[in-house]
Every structure is written in structure tokens, then in C-alpha cells.
C-alpha positions as a LaTeX table, in Angstrom:
\begin{tabular}{lrrr}
\hline
Residue & $x$ (\AA) & $y$ (\AA) & $z$ (\AA) \\
\hline
Unk1 & 3.49 & 17.38 & 6.74 \\
Unk2 & 1.83 & 14.88 & 4.49 \\
Unk3 & $-1.69$ & 13.56 & 5.04 \\
Unk4 & $-2.65$ & 10.30 & 3.63 \\
Unk5 & $-6.25$ & 8.86 & 3.38 \\
Unk6 & $-7.01$ & 5.31 & 2.37 \\
Unk7 & $-10.22$ & 4.01 & 0.98 \\
Unk8 & $-11.69$ & 1.13 & $-0.82$ \\
Unk9 & $-11.41$ & $-1.68$ & 1.76 \\
Unk10 & $-14.46$ & $-4.02$ & 2.48 \\
Unk11 & $-15.61$ & $-7.50$ & 2.59 \\
Unk12 & $-14.89$ & $-9.88$ & $-0.35$ \\
Unk13 & $-15.10$ & $-13.48$ & $-1.02$ \\
Unk14 & $-11.95$ & $-15.53$ & $-1.66$ \\
Unk15 & $-10.89$ & $-15.21$ & $-5.28$ \\
Unk16 & $-12.43$ & $-11.81$ & $-5.51$ \\
Unk17 & $-10.79$ & $-8.36$ & $-6.22$ \\
Unk18 & $-10.64$ & $-4.96$ & $-4.51$ \\
Unk19 & $-8.82$ & $-1.67$ & $-5.41$ \\
Unk20 & $-7.54$ & 0.41 & $-2.45$ \\
Unk21 & $-6.77$ & 4.07 & $-2.84$ \\
Unk22 & $-4.56$ & 6.41 & $-0.95$ \\
Unk23 & $-4.96$ & 10.09 & $-1.51$ \\
Unk24 & $-2.08$ & 12.32 & $-0.44$ \\
Unk25 & $-1.73$ & 16.02 & 0.39 \\
Unk26 & 1.19 & 17.97 & $-0.69$ \\
Unk27 & 2.48 & 19.60 & $-3.90$ \\
Unk28 & 5.52 & 17.34 & $-4.25$ \\
Unk29 & 3.60 & 14.04 & $-4.32$ \\
Unk30 & 5.33 & 12.79 & $-7.52$ \\
Unk31 & 8.59 & 12.79 & $-5.72$ \\
Unk32 & 7.35 & 10.60 & $-2.85$ \\
Unk33 & 8.39 & 6.91 & $-2.56$ \\
Unk34 & 5.09 & 5.17 & $-1.51$ \\
Unk35 & 4.43 & 1.89 & 0.17 \\
Unk36 & 1.53 & $-0.24$ & 1.06 \\
Unk37 & 1.66 & $-2.25$ & 4.31 \\
Unk38 & $-0.79$ & $-4.45$ & 6.04 \\
Unk39 & $-1.36$ & $-5.74$ & 9.58 \\
Unk40 & $-3.43$ & $-8.85$ & 10.20 \\
Unk41 & $-5.02$ & $-9.83$ & 13.51 \\
Unk42 & $-2.23$ & $-10.60$ & 16.06 \\
Unk43 & 0.52 & $-9.96$ & 13.46 \\
Unk44 & 3.17 & $-7.33$ & 12.94 \\
Unk45 & 2.73 & $-4.75$ & 10.23 \\
Unk46 & 4.35 & $-6.09$ & 7.02 \\
Unk47 & 5.41 & $-4.70$ & 3.66 \\
Unk48 & 3.06 & $-5.53$ & 0.82 \\
Unk49 & 4.35 & $-3.36$ & $-2.08$ \\
Unk50 & 5.84 & $-0.10$ & $-2.85$ \\
Unk51 & 7.13 & 2.20 & $-5.60$ \\
Unk52 & 10.45 & 3.94 & $-5.24$ \\
Unk53 & 11.39 & 7.45 & $-6.21$ \\
Unk54 & 12.69 & 6.13 & $-9.50$ \\
Unk55 & 9.34 & 4.56 & $-9.95$ \\
Unk56 & 10.56 & 0.98 & $-9.56$ \\
Unk57 & 8.06 & $-1.25$ & $-7.90$ \\
Unk58 & 8.48 & $-3.95$ & $-5.31$ \\
Unk59 & 6.24 & $-6.66$ & $-4.04$ \\
Unk60 & 6.20 & $-9.02$ & $-1.03$ \\
Unk61 & 6.48 & $-12.76$ & $-2.34$ \\
Unk62 & 3.02 & $-13.47$ & $-0.84$ \\
Unk63 & 1.40 & $-10.96$ & $-3.20$ \\
Unk64 & 3.45 & $-11.17$ & $-6.45$ \\
Unk65 & 1.28 & $-11.87$ & $-9.48$ \\
Unk66 & $-1.93$ & $-10.98$ & $-7.60$ \\
Unk67 & $-1.37$ & $-7.34$ & $-6.33$ \\
Unk68 & $-0.45$ & $-4.24$ & $-8.44$ \\
Unk69 & 0.60 & $-0.88$ & $-7.22$ \\
Unk70 & 0.04 & 2.18 & $-9.43$ \\
Unk71 & $-0.04$ & 5.96 & $-8.86$ \\
Unk72 & $-1.58$ & 8.94 & $-10.60$ \\
Unk73 & 0.40 & 11.90 & $-9.84$ \\
Unk74 & $-2.20$ & 14.31 & $-11.32$ \\
Unk75 & $-4.50$ & 13.02 & $-8.60$ \\
Unk76 & $-2.04$ & 12.64 & $-5.84$ \\
Unk77 & $-3.19$ & 9.11 & $-5.57$ \\
Unk78 & $-1.58$ & 5.66 & $-5.19$ \\
Unk79 & $-3.58$ & 2.55 & $-5.87$ \\
Unk80 & $-3.41$ & $-1.08$ & $-4.84$ \\
Unk81 & $-5.23$ & $-3.41$ & $-7.15$ \\
Unk82 & $-5.85$ & $-6.70$ & $-5.48$ \\
Unk83 & $-6.87$ & $-9.91$ & $-7.30$ \\
Unk84 & $-7.24$ & $-13.51$ & $-6.44$ \\
Unk85 & $-7.75$ & $-12.60$ & $-2.86$ \\
Unk86 & $-7.19$ & $-15.10$ & $-0.10$ \\
Unk87 & $-8.41$ & $-15.21$ & 3.51 \\
Unk88 & $-4.73$ & $-14.82$ & 4.59 \\
Unk89 & $-4.99$ & $-11.30$ & 2.75 \\
Unk90 & $-7.42$ & $-10.18$ & 5.57 \\
Unk91 & $-5.81$ & $-7.17$ & 7.30 \\
Unk92 & $-5.92$ & $-3.45$ & 7.80 \\
Unk93 & $-4.04$ & $-1.95$ & 4.93 \\
Unk94 & $-1.97$ & 1.27 & 5.24 \\
Unk95 & $-0.26$ & 3.44 & 2.65 \\
Unk96 & 2.90 & 5.32 & 3.85 \\
Unk97 & 5.39 & 7.81 & 2.50 \\
Unk98 & 9.08 & 7.12 & 2.50 \\
Unk99 & 11.31 & 10.19 & 2.50 \\
Unk100 & 14.78 & 8.73 & 3.16 \\
Unk101 & 17.83 & 8.52 & 1.00 \\
Unk102 & 16.84 & 5.49 & $-1.13$ \\
Unk103 & 16.27 & 6.33 & $-4.75$ \\
Unk104 & 16.12 & 2.99 & $-6.87$ \\
Unk105 & 14.99 & 0.79 & $-3.91$ \\
Unk106 & 12.60 & 0.84 & $-0.97$ \\
Unk107 & 12.90 & $-0.22$ & 2.66 \\
Unk108 & 10.65 & $-2.88$ & 3.85 \\
Unk109 & 10.76 & $-1.94$ & 7.60 \\
Unk110 & 7.66 & 0.11 & 8.48 \\
Unk111 & 9.84 & 2.00 & 10.96 \\
Unk112 & 11.59 & 3.63 & 8.00 \\
Unk113 & 8.52 & 5.34 & 6.73 \\
Unk114 & 7.61 & 8.86 & 7.58 \\
Unk115 & 3.96 & 9.38 & 7.18 \\
Unk116 & 0.99 & 6.96 & 7.48 \\
Unk117 & $-2.72$ & 6.91 & 6.62 \\
Unk118 & $-5.26$ & 5.68 & 9.05 \\
Unk119 & $-5.69$ & 2.33 & 7.38 \\
Unk120 & $-8.69$ & 0.53 & 5.61 \\
Unk121 & $-10.02$ & $-2.85$ & 6.59 \\
Unk122 & $-9.95$ & $-5.67$ & 4.14 \\
Unk123 & $-11.62$ & $-8.86$ & 4.94 \\
Unk124 & $-11.58$ & $-11.89$ & 2.71 \\
Unk125 & $-14.09$ & $-14.62$ & 3.46 \\
Unk126 & $-13.54$ & $-18.23$ & 2.63 \\
\hline
\end{tabular}
């Protein structure tokens, strides 16, 4: 069982920045493939970014060049640095663990992920 706790959400003006953190339990964190998802009001949960077991990173087109995923295995934490935020980035952001067979890639379907955090709200005002 893996427990995930997100933090760092809040209210920010358009053009601003936020850094989200996701702290994970477990002694094998460095082997986890991790994803960040978001769910806006009335929308389905969507893939934002992730890092595979081979440490490759992937981004949704809507956040490329603005968001960056990173991880600190010593702290069992994955980060999401968000810059140039837009009102359409408003959502609850979730981190998740993928423990399937992919090594160099990462699924974008949330149903393929095995563990989830409780989410953190990000609100971007115009």
C-alpha cells in the first residue's frame, strides 16, 4: 500500500506560479512511476505530466513549456512546478502511482494508476 499526500495548492493570479508537492510512503519510491492529473469543474480527470520508471518525463500539450515535474527520491517526494498559470489551469490536482508494466513510457488513462492522493485545489484568477 502506498500513501500519497499532496500539498502546495492555493489561489494565484493568472501569470503566477505554484509548486505542488506529493509525499509518498514506501521504501521503493525511487522505482515508482508517478503521474500528476487534474480535474476541473465539470470535467473528467486528465493527465498533466508524469515520470516513467526510466525517468523519462511526459507532458500534456496544454502544459508543455509551463509545467515541470521533478522528484527527490531521498525525500520520497515528487514536485510539480507550475508557471505562467492560466484560469483554465484551475482544478484539483492529484498525484498518482503507476505500477504496471510500462518502463519507458507512461499511460495517460487515470484508470491505469494504482494509488492516488487526496488532491490539492489550484485556483487561478483572471
